[in-house]
C-alpha positions in Angstrom: -32.6 4.0 2.6 -32.4 4.4 -1.2 -31.3 7.9 -2.3 -34.6 8.5 -4.2 -36.6 7.7 -1.0 -34.4 9.9 1.1 -34.8 12.8 -1.3 -38.6 12.3 -1.2 -38.6 12.1 2.5 -36.6 15.4 2.6 -39.2 17.2 0.5 -42.0 16.1 2.8 -40.0 16.9 5.9 -39.2 20.4 4.6 -42.9 20.9 4.0 -43.7 19.9 7.6 -41.0 22.2 9.0 -42.4 25.1 7.0 -45.8 24.5 8.5 -44.4 24.6 12.0 -42.5 27.7 11.1 -45.8 29.4 10.2 -47.0 28.5 13.8 -43.9 30.2 15.2 -44.5 33.4 13.2 -48.2 33.3 14.2 -47.3 33.2 17.9 -44.4 35.7 17.8 -45.0 38.7 20.2 -48.0 36.9 21.8 -46.1 35.1 24.7 -46.8 36.7 28.1 -44.2 36.9 30.9 -46.1 34.5 33.1 -45.9 31.9 30.2 -42.1 31.9 30.2 -40.2 29.2 32.2 -36.5 29.3 33.0 -34.7 26.1 32.6 -31.5 27.8 33.6 -30.3 31.4 33.7 -30.1 31.7 29.9 -32.4 28.9 28.9 -36.0 29.8 28.4 -39.0 27.7 27.3 -42.6 28.4 26.5 -45.7 26.7 25.2 -44.5 27.8 21.7 -41.4 25.6 22.0 -43.4 22.6 23.3 -46.2 22.9 20.8 -43.8 23.3 17.9 -42.0 20.2 19.0 -45.2 18.2 19.3 -46.2 19.4 15.8 -42.9 18.2 14.4 -43.1 14.9 16.1 -46.6 14.3 14.8 -45.7 15.2 11.2 -42.3 13.5 11.0 -43.7 10.4 12.8 -46.3 10.1 10.1 -43.6 10.3 7.4 -41.3 7.7 9.0 -43.2 5.6 11.6 -40.2 3.4 12.3 -38.0 6.3 13.5 -37.5 7.4 17.1 -37.0 10.9 18.4 -34.4 12.8 20.3 -35.9 16.2 21.2 -34.9 19.3 23.2 -38.1 19.8 25.1 -38.8 16.1 25.9 -42.4 16.2 24.8 -41.9 12.6 23.7 -40.0 9.7 25.2 -36.4 9.8 24.0 -36.5 6.8 21.8 -32.9 6.9 20.8 -32.2 3.2 20.4 -33.9 2.9 17.0 -31.8 2.7 13.9 -33.4 5.8 12.5 -33.8 8.8 14.9 -35.1 12.3 14.3 -33.0 14.9 16.3 -35.1 18.0 16.8 -34.8 21.5 18.1 -38.2 23.1 17.6 -37.0 26.7 18.3 -33.3 27.4 18.2 -33.0 30.9 19.5 -35.8 31.1 22.0 -34.3 34.2 23.7 -34.2 36.0 20.4 -37.8 35.0 19.7 -39.0 36.3 23.1 -37.1 39.5 22.7 -38.5 40.2 19.2 -35.1 39.7 17.5 -35.8 38.1 14.1 -33.1 35.5 14.2 -34.3 32.0 15.2 -34.7 28.7 13.5 -36.0 25.1 13.4 -33.4 22.4 13.3 -34.1 18.8 12.2 -31.7 16.0 11.6 -32.3 12.3 10.7 -29.7 10.0 12.1 -29.1 6.5 10.8 -27.0 4.8 13.5 -24.2 7.4 14.1 -24.5 9.1 10.7 -26.8 12.0 9.9 -28.4 11.4 6.5 -30.9 14.3 6.3 -30.5 17.8 7.7 -32.9 20.8 7.7 -32.4 24.3 9.2 -35.3 26.7 8.6 -34.7 30.4 9.1 -38.3 31.2 10.2 -38.3 35.0 9.7 -36.5 35.1 6.4 -38.4 32.0 5.1 -35.1 30.3 4.1 -35.2 26.5 4.0 -31.7 25.1 4.2 -31.7 21.3 3.6 -29.4 18.4 2.6 -29.4 14.7 2.3 -26.3 12.5 2.4 -24.5 12.6 -1.0 -27.1 15.0 -2.4 -25.5 18.4 -2.0 -26.8 21.3 0.2 -29.5 23.7 -0.8 -31.3 26.8 0.3 -34.8 26.4 -1.0 -34.2 25.4 -4.7 -30.7 26.8 -5.1 -27.5 24.9 -4.4 -25.2 26.4 -1.8 -21.5 26.1 -1.2 -19.1 27.2 1.6 -16.9 30.3 1.0 -13.5 30.2 -0.7 -11.7 32.7 1.6 -8.3 31.3 2.2 -7.0 33.2 5.2 -8.2 33.8 8.8 -7.5 37.5 8.2 -10.3 37.4 5.6 -12.7 35.3 7.6 -16.0 36.3 9.2 -16.1 34.2 12.4 -19.2 33.2 14.4 -19.4 31.8 17.9 -21.7 31.5 20.9 -21.3 32.8 24.4 -21.0 30.0 27.1 -23.7 31.4 29.3 -24.8 28.2 31.0 -21.5 26.2 30.9 -18.6 28.2 32.2 -16.3 25.2 32.7 -14.0 26.3 29.8 -14.5 30.1 30.1 -10.8 30.9 30.2 -9.9 29.1 27.0 -13.0 30.5 25.3 -11.9 34.0 26.2 -8.5 33.3 24.9 -10.0 32.0 21.6 -12.1 35.1 21.4 -9.0 37.2 21.8 -7.3 35.4 19.0 -10.1 35.7 16.5 -10.8 39.3 17.4 -7.3 40.3 16.7 -6.6 38.0 13.7 -9.9 37.5 11.8 -11.8 40.1 9.8 -14.7 40.2 12.3 -16.6 38.2 14.9 -20.4 37.7 15.2 -22.7 36.1 17.8 -26.3 35.8 16.6 -27.9 33.4 19.0 -28.8 30.3 16.9 -26.1 27.7 16.5 -28.2 25.9 13.8 -28.3 29.1 11.7 -24.6 29.7 12.3 -23.9 26.3 10.7 -26.3 27.0 7.8 -24.5 30.3 7.3 -21.2 28.5 7.1 -22.8 26.2 4.5 -24.0 29.0 2.3 -20.8 31.0 2.6 -22.0 33.9 4.8 -19.7 32.8 7.7 -16.3 31.3 7.1 -15.8 29.8 10.6 -18.1 28.8 13.5 -17.0 27.4 16.8 -18.8 26.8 20.1 -18.8 24.4 23.0 -21.6 23.4 25.4 -24.2 22.7 22.7 -26.4 19.6 22.4 -27.0 17.1 19.6 -30.2 18.9 18.5 -28.3 22.2 18.0 -26.0 20.7 15.4 -27.5 17.6 13.8 -29.3 19.5 10.9 -26.5 22.0 10.3 -23.6 19.6 10.4 -24.8 17.8 7.3 -25.4 21.1 5.5 -21.8 22.1 6.1 -20.5 18.7 4.9 -22.6 18.6 1.8 -21.8 22.2 1.0 -18.1 21.3 0.8 -17.1 22.4 4.3 -15.4 20.6 7.1 -16.8 20.0 10.6 -15.3 18.4 13.7 -14.8 18.6 17.4 -11.9 20.8 18.7 -9.5 17.9 18.2 -10.5 17.2 14.6 -12.7 14.2 15.5 -16.3 13.2 15.1 -17.3 14.2 18.7 -19.2 17.2 17.3 -22.3 15.1 16.7 -23.1 15.2 20.4 -22.8 19.0 20.4 -20.3 19.3 23.2 -17.9 21.2 20.9 -18.1 22.0 17.2 -15.8 23.7 14.7 -17.2 24.3 11.2 -15.3 26.1 8.4 -14.8 26.2 4.7 -12.1 23.7 3.7 -9.5 26.3 3.0 -9.2 27.8 6.5 -10.2 24.6 8.5 -6.7 23.3 9.2 -5.5 26.7 10.4 -8.4 27.3 12.7 -8.4 23.7 14.0 -4.8 24.1 15.1 -5.7 27.3 17.0 -8.8 25.8 18.6 -6.9 22.6 19.5 -4.0 24.5 21.1 -6.3 26.9 22.9 -8.9 24.5 24.3 -6.6 21.5 24.8 -8.0 17.9 24.9 -11.4 16.9 26.1 -14.8 18.5 26.0 
């Protein structure tokens, strides 16, 4: 897709995402307990997630009819074999949303083959639209963003996620938490991986790592980090992060240091 067409598509996609964000704000604090379903112990879903996903599919499908969809709530068939595929999380941070914690997002990525060429993460409550297209830089609304320039782990603000529903690597995760707690400036866990990646891209966080995610959690934010001058990989430095099973994102100055720690701590394999 020519760069000019990709940038135009990004503008229209951001508009669509913002419309869905307005729906999320409208429904906040309206969900009743009987309307909440439990996918697993820490995985909740409501009509809000599903309706938001359907709205995104409808709007993005109109913008790019030839593209397929890979969505969290499975409101459409997972048409993943098309060359172009939208990867969508309609509400990243559902637990925050349902508990009235103002930290949740919409994540959208457009994949061309194995490469993400468009990424959007929308911080719904703060009305911050993070977006990027391949080779076009990373932006928050109309302002360009860059990763931080902190050079040492001792200066770094590190973000992670708790492995509530995948305890297969709990021991190395606890070991990693021990290391960053004692060696980094501070550690945060906010509950939206998509926003964690956006915050790395704009320099609020210096490091983010997590395992047990899914493609829709990282597709939008991964491109933001790349286009903002950061580095992103799986725990061995490869491209396996695109499936979400494990992801490390940092500014370029601390990446090698943290990658060595993560690689040694978690070993090989997701």
